[in-house]
C-alpha beads as a LAMMPS data file, in Angstrom:
LAMMPS data file: protein, C-alpha beads

427 atoms
426 bonds

1 atom types
1 bond types

-500.0 500.0 xlo xhi
-500.0 500.0 ylo yhi
-500.0 500.0 zlo zhi

Masses

1 110.0

Atoms # bond

1 1 1 -161.666 -367.398 -187.484
2 1 1 -160.150 -370.873 -187.177
3 1 1 -158.645 -370.553 -190.643
4 1 1 -157.226 -367.149 -189.717
5 1 1 -155.708 -368.589 -186.569
6 1 1 -154.159 -371.488 -188.489
7 1 1 -152.809 -369.049 -191.089
8 1 1 -151.202 -366.972 -188.336
9 1 1 -149.629 -370.081 -186.850
10 1 1 -148.311 -371.101 -190.263
11 1 1 -146.870 -367.624 -190.830
12 1 1 -145.301 -367.653 -187.374
13 1 1 -143.798 -371.126 -188.011
14 1 1 -142.514 -369.928 -191.385
15 1 1 -140.917 -366.888 -189.739
16 1 1 -139.321 -369.060 -187.077
17 1 1 -138.117 -371.497 -189.738
18 1 1 -136.730 -368.591 -191.756
19 1 1 -134.851 -367.231 -188.752
20 1 1 -133.455 -370.691 -188.050
21 1 1 -132.620 -371.145 -191.737
22 1 1 -130.792 -367.793 -191.925
23 1 1 -128.839 -368.399 -188.721
24 1 1 -127.487 -371.789 -189.668
25 1 1 -123.679 -371.884 -189.552
26 1 1 -123.546 -373.512 -192.984
27 1 1 -124.584 -372.031 -196.291
28 1 1 -127.710 -373.783 -197.599
29 1 1 -129.398 -373.544 -201.011
30 1 1 -132.348 -375.550 -202.324
31 1 1 -132.985 -376.309 -205.995
32 1 1 -136.452 -377.545 -207.001
33 1 1 -137.389 -380.400 -209.312
34 1 1 -136.738 -378.138 -212.329
35 1 1 -133.241 -377.488 -210.915
36 1 1 -133.953 -373.802 -210.292
37 1 1 -132.948 -371.995 -207.116
38 1 1 -135.916 -372.153 -204.737
39 1 1 -134.509 -370.998 -201.389
40 1 1 -131.238 -369.997 -199.735
41 1 1 -129.996 -368.616 -196.460
42 1 1 -127.804 -365.623 -195.650
43 1 1 -124.648 -367.668 -195.023
44 1 1 -124.901 -369.243 -198.486
45 1 1 -125.045 -365.800 -200.069
46 1 1 -122.195 -364.412 -197.932
47 1 1 -119.955 -367.449 -198.270
48 1 1 -120.051 -367.361 -202.075
49 1 1 -120.461 -363.547 -202.255
50 1 1 -123.587 -363.746 -204.448
51 1 1 -125.454 -360.476 -205.261
52 1 1 -129.176 -360.053 -204.481
53 1 1 -129.958 -359.322 -208.132
54 1 1 -128.535 -362.635 -209.291
55 1 1 -130.348 -364.659 -206.615
56 1 1 -133.674 -362.886 -207.195
57 1 1 -133.682 -364.169 -210.771
58 1 1 -133.993 -367.702 -209.363
59 1 1 -131.245 -369.031 -211.692
60 1 1 -131.088 -372.630 -212.835
61 1 1 -128.342 -374.808 -211.468
62 1 1 -126.503 -374.595 -214.833
63 1 1 -126.665 -370.759 -214.715
64 1 1 -125.525 -370.788 -211.101
65 1 1 -122.641 -373.131 -211.999
66 1 1 -121.524 -370.946 -214.929
67 1 1 -121.732 -367.795 -212.810
68 1 1 -119.347 -369.319 -210.272
69 1 1 -117.093 -370.633 -213.040
70 1 1 -116.759 -367.143 -214.583
71 1 1 -115.442 -365.916 -211.226
72 1 1 -112.775 -368.646 -211.117
73 1 1 -114.438 -370.900 -208.561
74 1 1 -113.538 -374.056 -210.507
75 1 1 -110.047 -373.126 -211.669
76 1 1 -108.869 -374.663 -214.948
77 1 1 -111.009 -377.826 -214.825
78 1 1 -113.141 -378.988 -217.736
79 1 1 -116.256 -377.006 -216.818
80 1 1 -118.649 -378.795 -219.171
81 1 1 -117.575 -382.195 -217.867
82 1 1 -117.819 -380.919 -214.293
83 1 1 -121.344 -379.611 -214.901
84 1 1 -122.393 -382.863 -216.551
85 1 1 -121.195 -384.867 -213.562
86 1 1 -123.040 -382.531 -211.186
87 1 1 -126.462 -382.835 -212.867
88 1 1 -126.350 -386.320 -214.351
89 1 1 -127.970 -387.903 -211.305
90 1 1 -129.557 -385.363 -208.994
91 1 1 -130.989 -388.118 -206.849
92 1 1 -127.511 -389.185 -205.783
93 1 1 -125.922 -387.681 -202.691
94 1 1 -122.471 -386.169 -203.142
95 1 1 -119.736 -384.796 -200.897
96 1 1 -116.473 -383.133 -201.925
97 1 1 -114.024 -380.436 -200.860
98 1 1 -112.987 -377.406 -202.876
99 1 1 -110.517 -374.572 -202.329
100 1 1 -112.014 -371.216 -203.261
101 1 1 -110.033 -368.431 -205.030
102 1 1 -109.678 -366.585 -201.711
103 1 1 -107.910 -369.629 -200.213
104 1 1 -110.756 -370.808 -198.005
105 1 1 -111.587 -374.510 -198.080
106 1 1 -115.255 -375.445 -198.297
107 1 1 -116.952 -378.790 -198.016
108 1 1 -119.915 -379.147 -200.392
109 1 1 -122.640 -381.694 -199.718
110 1 1 -125.553 -382.408 -202.044
111 1 1 -128.583 -384.184 -200.603
112 1 1 -131.538 -385.234 -202.753
113 1 1 -135.037 -383.959 -201.905
114 1 1 -138.021 -386.364 -202.156
115 1 1 -140.088 -385.442 -205.191
116 1 1 -137.163 -383.936 -207.102
117 1 1 -134.451 -381.373 -206.636
118 1 1 -131.672 -381.238 -204.083
119 1 1 -130.139 -379.211 -201.295
120 1 1 -126.592 -377.838 -201.407
121 1 1 -124.839 -377.354 -198.060
122 1 1 -121.602 -375.339 -197.960
123 1 1 -119.395 -375.626 -194.851
124 1 1 -116.310 -373.456 -194.343
125 1 1 -113.736 -375.995 -193.073
126 1 1 -110.645 -373.811 -193.491
127 1 1 -109.834 -373.733 -189.780
128 1 1 -110.520 -377.411 -189.413
129 1 1 -108.188 -378.257 -192.299
130 1 1 -105.534 -375.944 -190.866
131 1 1 -105.859 -377.607 -187.471
132 1 1 -105.679 -381.043 -189.060
133 1 1 -102.558 -380.003 -190.976
134 1 1 -100.980 -378.631 -187.802
135 1 1 -101.833 -381.810 -185.894
136 1 1 -100.471 -383.926 -188.751
137 1 1 -97.275 -381.840 -188.908
138 1 1 -96.871 -382.048 -185.130
139 1 1 -97.398 -385.815 -185.246
140 1 1 -94.879 -386.193 -188.082
141 1 1 -92.384 -384.010 -186.198
142 1 1 -92.880 -386.060 -183.040
143 1 1 -92.420 -389.319 -184.956
144 1 1 -89.292 -387.939 -186.653
145 1 1 -87.937 -386.758 -183.299
146 1 1 -88.623 -390.178 -181.831
147 1 1 -86.811 -391.869 -184.710
148 1 1 -83.901 -389.443 -184.313
149 1 1 -83.852 -390.184 -180.579
150 1 1 -83.774 -393.918 -181.194
151 1 1 -80.997 -393.433 -183.761
152 1 1 -79.062 -391.207 -181.363
153 1 1 -79.458 -393.749 -178.565
154 1 1 -78.209 -396.551 -180.821
155 1 1 -75.312 -394.358 -181.965
156 1 1 -74.406 -393.445 -178.401
157 1 1 -74.470 -397.099 -177.390
158 1 1 -72.227 -397.892 -180.339
159 1 1 -69.968 -394.944 -179.448
160 1 1 -69.737 -396.242 -175.881
161 1 1 -68.772 -399.652 -177.227
162 1 1 -66.140 -398.046 -179.428
163 1 1 -64.824 -396.046 -176.459
164 1 1 -64.532 -399.267 -174.454
165 1 1 -62.837 -400.907 -177.422
166 1 1 -60.445 -397.951 -177.565
167 1 1 -59.536 -398.427 -173.926
168 1 1 -59.015 -402.142 -174.521
169 1 1 -56.887 -401.379 -177.578
170 1 1 -54.780 -398.937 -175.570
171 1 1 -54.200 -401.561 -172.877
172 1 1 -53.264 -404.242 -175.388
173 1 1 -50.986 -401.843 -177.282
174 1 1 -49.249 -400.939 -174.020
175 1 1 -48.697 -404.606 -173.284
176 1 1 -47.354 -405.226 -176.801
177 1 1 -45.051 -402.225 -176.673
178 1 1 -42.807 -403.600 -173.902
179 1 1 -41.904 -406.962 -175.525
180 1 1 -41.660 -405.163 -178.864
181 1 1 -39.021 -402.838 -177.413
182 1 1 -37.060 -405.891 -176.262
183 1 1 -37.269 -407.391 -179.763
184 1 1 -36.036 -404.174 -181.365
185 1 1 -33.280 -403.594 -178.831
186 1 1 -31.977 -407.173 -178.873
187 1 1 -32.113 -407.290 -182.686
188 1 1 -29.897 -404.190 -182.890
189 1 1 -27.615 -405.523 -180.161
190 1 1 -27.319 -408.903 -181.908
191 1 1 -26.164 -407.189 -185.122
192 1 1 -23.440 -405.439 -183.152
193 1 1 -22.438 -408.706 -181.449
194 1 1 -22.148 -410.458 -184.814
195 1 1 -19.853 -407.682 -186.044
196 1 1 -17.718 -408.120 -182.895
197 1 1 -17.752 -411.902 -183.350
198 1 1 -16.578 -411.545 -186.918
199 1 1 -13.697 -409.292 -185.849
200 1 1 -12.704 -411.562 -182.950
201 1 1 -12.856 -414.735 -185.027
202 1 1 -11.085 -413.197 -188.018
203 1 1 -7.672 -414.879 -187.274
204 1 1 -9.297 -418.296 -186.833
205 1 1 -11.374 -417.834 -189.976
206 1 1 -8.290 -416.900 -191.936
207 1 1 -6.810 -420.319 -191.111
208 1 1 -9.772 -422.114 -192.693
209 1 1 -9.799 -423.148 -196.304
210 1 1 -11.708 -420.974 -198.743
211 1 1 -14.883 -423.084 -198.876
212 1 1 -15.333 -423.270 -195.108
213 1 1 -14.535 -419.599 -194.698
214 1 1 -17.124 -418.747 -197.383
215 1 1 -19.714 -420.898 -195.605
216 1 1 -19.077 -419.112 -192.300
217 1 1 -19.245 -415.669 -193.963
218 1 1 -22.493 -416.631 -195.674
219 1 1 -24.078 -417.754 -192.385
220 1 1 -22.933 -414.602 -190.598
221 1 1 -24.226 -412.395 -193.446
222 1 1 -27.536 -414.258 -193.412
223 1 1 -27.892 -413.834 -189.647
224 1 1 -27.039 -410.135 -189.969
225 1 1 -29.639 -409.714 -192.743
226 1 1 -32.288 -411.540 -190.738
227 1 1 -31.629 -409.395 -187.692
228 1 1 -31.799 -406.223 -189.772
229 1 1 -35.180 -407.348 -191.176
230 1 1 -36.373 -408.118 -187.642
231 1 1 -35.281 -404.641 -186.561
232 1 1 -36.931 -403.009 -189.606
233 1 1 -40.280 -404.739 -189.108
234 1 1 -40.023 -404.175 -185.372
235 1 1 -39.722 -400.429 -185.971
236 1 1 -42.711 -400.621 -188.300
237 1 1 -44.715 -402.516 -185.672
238 1 1 -43.616 -399.966 -183.093
239 1 1 -44.977 -397.166 -185.293
240 1 1 -48.296 -398.983 -185.648
241 1 1 -48.529 -399.484 -181.879
242 1 1 -47.772 -395.789 -181.293
243 1 1 -50.512 -394.815 -183.754
244 1 1 -52.951 -397.166 -182.030
245 1 1 -52.126 -395.586 -178.687
246 1 1 -52.517 -392.051 -179.999
247 1 1 -55.792 -392.878 -181.691
248 1 1 -57.316 -394.883 -178.832
249 1 1 -56.355 -392.372 -176.152
250 1 1 -57.829 -389.486 -178.065
251 1 1 -56.064 -386.664 -179.812
252 1 1 -54.591 -383.773 -177.897
253 1 1 -54.891 -381.345 -180.798
254 1 1 -51.232 -380.341 -180.355
255 1 1 -49.856 -378.988 -183.624
256 1 1 -46.386 -379.646 -184.924
257 1 1 -44.552 -379.903 -188.223
258 1 1 -44.898 -383.318 -189.819
259 1 1 -44.059 -385.059 -193.054
260 1 1 -47.469 -385.480 -194.644
261 1 1 -46.410 -388.456 -196.758
262 1 1 -45.211 -390.304 -193.663
263 1 1 -48.490 -389.497 -191.897
264 1 1 -50.531 -390.804 -194.840
265 1 1 -48.372 -393.918 -195.148
266 1 1 -48.722 -394.631 -191.439
267 1 1 -52.525 -394.211 -191.525
268 1 1 -52.753 -396.417 -194.598
269 1 1 -50.772 -399.209 -192.955
270 1 1 -52.711 -398.898 -189.703
271 1 1 -56.073 -399.011 -191.482
272 1 1 -55.017 -401.980 -193.637
273 1 1 -53.759 -404.057 -190.718
274 1 1 -56.859 -403.118 -188.717
275 1 1 -59.088 -404.341 -191.562
276 1 1 -57.072 -407.566 -191.859
277 1 1 -57.382 -408.103 -188.108
278 1 1 -61.199 -407.846 -188.367
279 1 1 -61.441 -410.034 -191.493
280 1 1 -58.617 -412.417 -192.356
281 1 1 -60.005 -412.696 -195.922
282 1 1 -59.915 -408.943 -196.503
283 1 1 -57.783 -407.976 -199.472
284 1 1 -57.444 -404.794 -201.493
285 1 1 -54.916 -403.284 -203.882
286 1 1 -53.313 -400.124 -202.506
287 1 1 -51.901 -397.505 -204.856
288 1 1 -49.798 -394.616 -203.601
289 1 1 -49.178 -391.390 -205.482
290 1 1 -47.322 -389.379 -202.844
291 1 1 -45.686 -386.130 -203.970
292 1 1 -41.953 -386.528 -203.131
293 1 1 -41.448 -382.746 -203.246
294 1 1 -43.995 -382.015 -200.519
295 1 1 -42.494 -380.081 -197.620
296 1 1 -43.443 -380.474 -193.937
297 1 1 -46.638 -378.795 -192.757
298 1 1 -47.797 -377.785 -189.301
299 1 1 -50.930 -379.613 -188.156
300 1 1 -52.331 -381.801 -185.393
301 1 1 -51.090 -385.227 -186.520
302 1 1 -53.376 -387.307 -184.294
303 1 1 -56.444 -385.437 -185.548
304 1 1 -55.498 -385.738 -189.225
305 1 1 -54.689 -389.421 -188.684
306 1 1 -58.201 -389.875 -187.300
307 1 1 -59.636 -388.300 -190.460
308 1 1 -57.467 -390.437 -192.726
309 1 1 -58.358 -393.633 -190.872
310 1 1 -62.048 -392.824 -191.234
311 1 1 -61.865 -392.046 -194.969
312 1 1 -59.592 -395.000 -195.743
313 1 1 -61.804 -397.322 -193.675
314 1 1 -64.881 -396.102 -195.567
315 1 1 -63.052 -396.723 -198.842
316 1 1 -62.173 -400.268 -197.755
317 1 1 -65.822 -400.891 -196.827
318 1 1 -67.197 -399.518 -200.124
319 1 1 -64.702 -401.423 -202.307
320 1 1 -65.299 -404.683 -200.420
321 1 1 -69.074 -404.247 -200.712
322 1 1 -68.724 -403.598 -204.440
323 1 1 -66.767 -406.837 -204.799
324 1 1 -69.423 -408.733 -202.836
325 1 1 -72.300 -407.230 -204.866
326 1 1 -70.582 -407.120 -208.260
327 1 1 -71.445 -409.638 -210.943
328 1 1 -67.976 -409.214 -212.452
329 1 1 -65.696 -412.088 -211.406
330 1 1 -62.606 -410.053 -212.351
331 1 1 -63.479 -407.069 -210.137
332 1 1 -60.497 -406.033 -208.026
333 1 1 -61.018 -403.772 -204.965
334 1 1 -58.724 -400.769 -205.243
335 1 1 -57.896 -397.801 -203.039
336 1 1 -55.636 -395.001 -204.223
337 1 1 -54.129 -392.359 -201.943
338 1 1 -52.310 -389.335 -203.287
339 1 1 -50.741 -386.126 -201.961
340 1 1 -49.834 -382.905 -203.726
341 1 1 -48.054 -379.711 -202.728
342 1 1 -50.083 -376.674 -203.844
343 1 1 -47.674 -374.105 -202.464
344 1 1 -49.838 -372.305 -199.940
345 1 1 -51.707 -375.542 -199.167
346 1 1 -51.411 -379.309 -199.411
347 1 1 -53.905 -381.759 -200.859
348 1 1 -54.783 -385.353 -199.975
349 1 1 -56.964 -387.476 -202.251
350 1 1 -58.489 -390.813 -201.244
351 1 1 -60.291 -392.675 -204.028
352 1 1 -61.921 -396.106 -204.062
353 1 1 -63.652 -398.080 -206.799
354 1 1 -66.518 -399.057 -204.509
355 1 1 -70.278 -398.674 -204.561
356 1 1 -70.255 -394.882 -204.837
357 1 1 -72.561 -392.360 -203.206
358 1 1 -76.004 -391.564 -204.709
359 1 1 -76.516 -387.827 -205.431
360 1 1 -79.582 -387.600 -203.184
361 1 1 -77.583 -388.398 -200.027
362 1 1 -74.308 -386.682 -200.892
363 1 1 -75.322 -383.457 -199.123
364 1 1 -76.092 -385.405 -195.928
365 1 1 -72.725 -387.164 -195.642
366 1 1 -71.222 -384.777 -193.113
367 1 1 -74.337 -384.534 -190.918
368 1 1 -74.019 -386.064 -187.418
369 1 1 -75.492 -389.578 -187.052
370 1 1 -76.066 -389.964 -190.805
371 1 1 -74.738 -393.276 -192.086
372 1 1 -75.421 -395.569 -195.022
373 1 1 -74.037 -398.588 -193.210
374 1 1 -76.306 -401.171 -191.535
375 1 1 -77.138 -400.701 -187.862
376 1 1 -74.194 -401.598 -185.669
377 1 1 -71.595 -401.092 -188.412
378 1 1 -71.379 -397.310 -188.245
379 1 1 -72.105 -394.550 -185.739
380 1 1 -72.697 -391.826 -188.329
381 1 1 -70.150 -389.630 -186.537
382 1 1 -66.939 -390.367 -188.473
383 1 1 -67.474 -387.988 -191.392
384 1 1 -69.060 -385.348 -189.158
385 1 1 -66.014 -385.375 -186.860
386 1 1 -63.719 -385.385 -189.912
387 1 1 -65.507 -382.299 -191.260
388 1 1 -65.011 -380.471 -187.965
389 1 1 -61.335 -381.443 -187.753
390 1 1 -60.587 -380.277 -191.297
391 1 1 -62.767 -377.160 -191.538
392 1 1 -62.915 -375.914 -187.948
393 1 1 -59.593 -376.961 -186.427
394 1 1 -57.420 -376.653 -189.531
395 1 1 -59.403 -374.063 -191.577
396 1 1 -59.260 -376.454 -194.505
397 1 1 -61.800 -377.963 -196.872
398 1 1 -63.077 -381.454 -197.544
399 1 1 -65.098 -382.298 -200.655
400 1 1 -66.452 -385.459 -202.218
401 1 1 -66.905 -386.537 -205.812
402 1 1 -68.667 -389.789 -206.624
403 1 1 -70.564 -391.765 -209.203
404 1 1 -72.923 -394.454 -207.955
405 1 1 -71.605 -397.917 -208.694
406 1 1 -68.204 -396.651 -209.881
407 1 1 -66.123 -394.641 -207.402
408 1 1 -65.912 -392.173 -204.522
409 1 1 -63.113 -389.649 -204.057
410 1 1 -62.600 -387.447 -201.015
411 1 1 -60.301 -384.450 -201.366
412 1 1 -58.767 -382.701 -198.335
413 1 1 -57.016 -379.352 -198.644
414 1 1 -55.070 -377.969 -195.699
415 1 1 -53.678 -374.426 -195.759
416 1 1 -50.102 -373.902 -194.628
417 1 1 -50.995 -370.614 -192.925
418 1 1 -52.505 -371.471 -189.565
419 1 1 -55.528 -369.127 -189.741
420 1 1 -56.096 -369.188 -193.493
421 1 1 -59.519 -370.308 -194.662
422 1 1 -59.912 -372.358 -197.813
423 1 1 -62.571 -371.023 -200.264
424 1 1 -64.502 -374.311 -200.156
425 1 1 -64.614 -374.219 -196.372
426 1 1 -65.856 -370.614 -196.410
427 1 1 -68.532 -371.572 -198.941

Bonds

1 1 1 2
2 1 2 3
3 1 3 4
4 1 4 5
5 1 5 6
6 1 6 7
7 1 7 8
8 1 8 9
9 1 9 10
10 1 10 11
11 1 11 12
12 1 12 13
13 1 13 14
14 1 14 15
15 1 15 16
16 1 16 17
17 1 17 18
18 1 18 19
19 1 19 20
20 1 20 21
21 1 21 22
22 1 22 23
23 1 23 24
24 1 24 25
25 1 25 26
26 1 26 27
27 1 27 28
28 1 28 29
29 1 29 30
30 1 30 31
31 1 31 32
32 1 32 33
33 1 33 34
34 1 34 35
35 1 35 36
36 1 36 37
37 1 37 38
38 1 38 39
39 1 39 40
40 1 40 41
41 1 41 42
42 1 42 43
43 1 43 44
44 1 44 45
45 1 45 46
46 1 46 47
47 1 47 48
48 1 48 49
49 1 49 50
50 1 50 51
51 1 51 52
52 1 52 53
53 1 53 54
54 1 54 55
55 1 55 56
56 1 56 57
57 1 57 58
58 1 58 59
59 1 59 60
60 1 60 61
61 1 61 62
62 1 62 63
63 1 63 64
64 1 64 65
65 1 65 66
66 1 66 67
67 1 67 68
68 1 68 69
69 1 69 70
70 1 70 71
71 1 71 72
72 1 72 73
73 1 73 74
74 1 74 75
75 1 75 76
76 1 76 77
77 1 77 78
78 1 78 79
79 1 79 80
80 1 80 81
81 1 81 82
82 1 82 83
83 1 83 84
84 1 84 85
85 1 85 86
86 1 86 87
87 1 87 88
88 1 88 89
89 1 89 90
90 1 90 91
91 1 91 92
92 1 92 93
93 1 93 94
94 1 94 95
95 1 95 96
96 1 96 97
97 1 97 98
98 1 98 99
99 1 99 100
100 1 100 101
101 1 101 102
102 1 102 103
103 1 103 104
104 1 104 105
105 1 105 106
106 1 106 107
107 1 107 108
108 1 108 109
109 1 109 110
110 1 110 111
111 1 111 112
112 1 112 113
113 1 113 114
114 1 114 115
115 1 115 116
116 1 116 117
117 1 117 118
118 1 118 119
119 1 119 120
120 1 120 121
121 1 121 122
122 1 122 123
123 1 123 124
124 1 124 125
125 1 125 126
126 1 126 127
127 1 127 128
128 1 128 129
129 1 129 130
130 1 130 131
131 1 131 132
132 1 132 133
133 1 133 134
134 1 134 135
135 1 135 136
136 1 136 137
137 1 137 138
138 1 138 139
139 1 139 140
140 1 140 141
141 1 141 142
142 1 142 143
143 1 143 144
144 1 144 145
145 1 145 146
146 1 146 147
147 1 147 148
148 1 148 149
149 1 149 150
150 1 150 151
151 1 151 152
152 1 152 153
153 1 153 154
154 1 154 155
155 1 155 156
156 1 156 157
157 1 157 158
158 1 158 159
159 1 159 160
160 1 160 161
161 1 161 162
162 1 162 163
163 1 163 164
164 1 164 165
165 1 165 166
166 1 166 167
167 1 167 168
168 1 168 169
169 1 169 170
170 1 170 171
171 1 171 172
172 1 172 173
173 1 173 174
174 1 174 175
175 1 175 176
176 1 176 177
177 1 177 178
178 1 178 179
179 1 179 180
180 1 180 181
181 1 181 182
182 1 182 183
183 1 183 184
184 1 184 185
185 1 185 186
186 1 186 187
187 1 187 188
188 1 188 189
189 1 189 190
190 1 190 191
191 1 191 192
192 1 192 193
193 1 193 194
194 1 194 195
195 1 195 196
196 1 196 197
197 1 197 198
198 1 198 199
199 1 199 200
200 1 200 201
201 1 201 202
202 1 202 203
203 1 203 204
204 1 204 205
205 1 205 206
206 1 206 207
207 1 207 208
208 1 208 209
209 1 209 210
210 1 210 211
211 1 211 212
212 1 212 213
213 1 213 214
214 1 214 215
215 1 215 216
216 1 216 217
217 1 217 218
218 1 218 219
219 1 219 220
220 1 220 221
221 1 221 222
222 1 222 223
223 1 223 224
224 1 224 225
225 1 225 226
226 1 226 227
227 1 227 228
228 1 228 229
229 1 229 230
230 1 230 231
231 1 231 232
232 1 232 233
233 1 233 234
234 1 234 235
235 1 235 236
236 1 236 237
237 1 237 238
238 1 238 239
239 1 239 240
240 1 240 241
241 1 241 242
242 1 242 243
243 1 243 244
244 1 244 245
245 1 245 246
246 1 246 247
247 1 247 248
248 1 248 249
249 1 249 250
250 1 250 251
251 1 251 252
252 1 252 253
253 1 253 254
254 1 254 255
255 1 255 256
256 1 256 257
257 1 257 258
258 1 258 259
259 1 259 260
260 1 260 261
261 1 261 262
262 1 262 263
263 1 263 264
264 1 264 265
265 1 265 266
266 1 266 267
267 1 267 268
268 1 268 269
269 1 269 270
270 1 270 271
271 1 271 272
272 1 272 273
273 1 273 274
274 1 274 275
275 1 275 276
276 1 276 277
277 1 277 278
278 1 278 279
279 1 279 280
280 1 280 281
281 1 281 282
282 1 282 283
283 1 283 284
284 1 284 285
285 1 285 286
286 1 286 287
287 1 287 288
288 1 288 289
289 1 289 290
290 1 290 291
291 1 291 292
292 1 292 293
293 1 293 294
294 1 294 295
295 1 295 296
296 1 296 297
297 1 297 298
298 1 298 299
299 1 299 300
300 1 300 301
301 1 301 302
302 1 302 303
303 1 303 304
304 1 304 305
305 1 305 306
306 1 306 307
307 1 307 308
308 1 308 309
309 1 309 310
310 1 310 311
311 1 311 312
312 1 312 313
313 1 313 314
314 1 314 315
315 1 315 316
316 1 316 317
317 1 317 318
318 1 318 319
319 1 319 320
320 1 320 321
321 1 321 322
322 1 322 323
323 1 323 324
324 1 324 325
325 1 325 326
326 1 326 327
327 1 327 328
328 1 328 329
329 1 329 330
330 1 330 331
331 1 331 332
332 1 332 333
333 1 333 334
334 1 334 335
335 1 335 336
336 1 336 337
337 1 337 338
338 1 338 339
339 1 339 340
340 1 340 341
341 1 341 342
342 1 342 343
343 1 343 344
344 1 344 345
345 1 345 346
346 1 346 347
347 1 347 348
348 1 348 349
349 1 349 350
350 1 350 351
351 1 351 352
352 1 352 353
353 1 353 354
354 1 354 355
355 1 355 356
356 1 356 357
357 1 357 358
358 1 358 359
359 1 359 360
360 1 360 361
361 1 361 362
362 1 362 363
363 1 363 364
364 1 364 365
365 1 365 366
366 1 366 367
367 1 367 368
368 1 368 369
369 1 369 370
370 1 370 371
371 1 371 372
372 1 372 373
373 1 373 374
374 1 374 375
375 1 375 376
376 1 376 377
377 1 377 378
378 1 378 379
379 1 379 380
380 1 380 381
381 1 381 382
382 1 382 383
383 1 383 384
384 1 384 385
385 1 385 386
386 1 386 387
387 1 387 388
388 1 388 389
389 1 389 390
390 1 390 391
391 1 391 392
392 1 392 393
393 1 393 394
394 1 394 395
395 1 395 396
396 1 396 397
397 1 397 398
398 1 398 399
399 1 399 400
400 1 400 401
401 1 401 402
402 1 402 403
403 1 403 404
404 1 404 405
405 1 405 406
406 1 406 407
407 1 407 408
408 1 408 409
409 1 409 410
410 1 410 411
411 1 411 412
412 1 412 413
413 1 413 414
414 1 414 415
415 1 415 416
416 1 416 417
417 1 417 418
418 1 418 419
419 1 419 420
420 1 420 421
421 1 421 422
422 1 422 423
423 1 423 424
424 1 424 425
425 1 425 426
426 1 426 427
């Protein structure tokens, strides 16, 4: 009777253990010391979709492995090598992850059993991996957003500094303009006075001998020439001051007919003198290839000047950097600006022999806040604003061609018809 009672207790414990075993969340299979399947639970069978007939044969681990391999569980791996690694040391615990053909990710753990054999535990971790990926993606997105925010803050601070500098420039230009007007006016007036002096003193000069009269004429001619040069350079300075005022006060967007060559020449001079003002040692060779047959075009001159100043300034920076980094002692920074009349459109090309633009960043050039310059030297807004001015305000197109370490060339095409859209801009 005692034996019968103990047997009942054992059977009841086995039943309870079996229920627990079958209701485990993981799939569990046990292989004995001969490496044959000894026991398994329902989740193991369902997870790997194993038929009753196959499990009832109590397959060896090698047969079980090959059965799974035939169904594509191991992909294109070297199956024999994989099997050898799995059975070479059954007393060693193992843990690895595997993606099943149906896309689910399972974690497989192998734990040795005292006396021989081992237990395989399969855990479906698909949801956990998906959650981890989502958390990782969210973290990466948050970090990227934080970096973008920091970059935007730095760019805004720099933009605020540039705005303040623009206001200062406008004030200085205003102050320069008044004395400059006096210089120009008095230079012109002095030329007229010299002409009057020559006419008034003509009888007295006629009484002088030839040598003295020649000396007086030479001095008067020299003074006249000097005053004309003062007036010429004064007008040039006046044009630069006007451009500074227009640029620093912001463009109105007002369109009018302009001579494109004059606009390009003015921007080139303004950019060059601005670069020289920042760095007294700055030097670059300027080449002009301006189409003399180009006819006036209607555009917003202040806006186009802003674009030209940005592109020319970038060319100056790239060529100067190439000179600084180049091992060639005979390297000569060069910037070439050309215009061409295309009939229904005009074209401006700005080419430098600077550092060039790597292909991997060329598509990002016109994105806001993207810059290749060190922090504090560029806001990343110049090319973005230039793109908007050319493509949105003028329905034109702006493209870039470059070879790293050799050159960069920006090409602007502006249609003559106000609402025409260039093919490149539409693309």
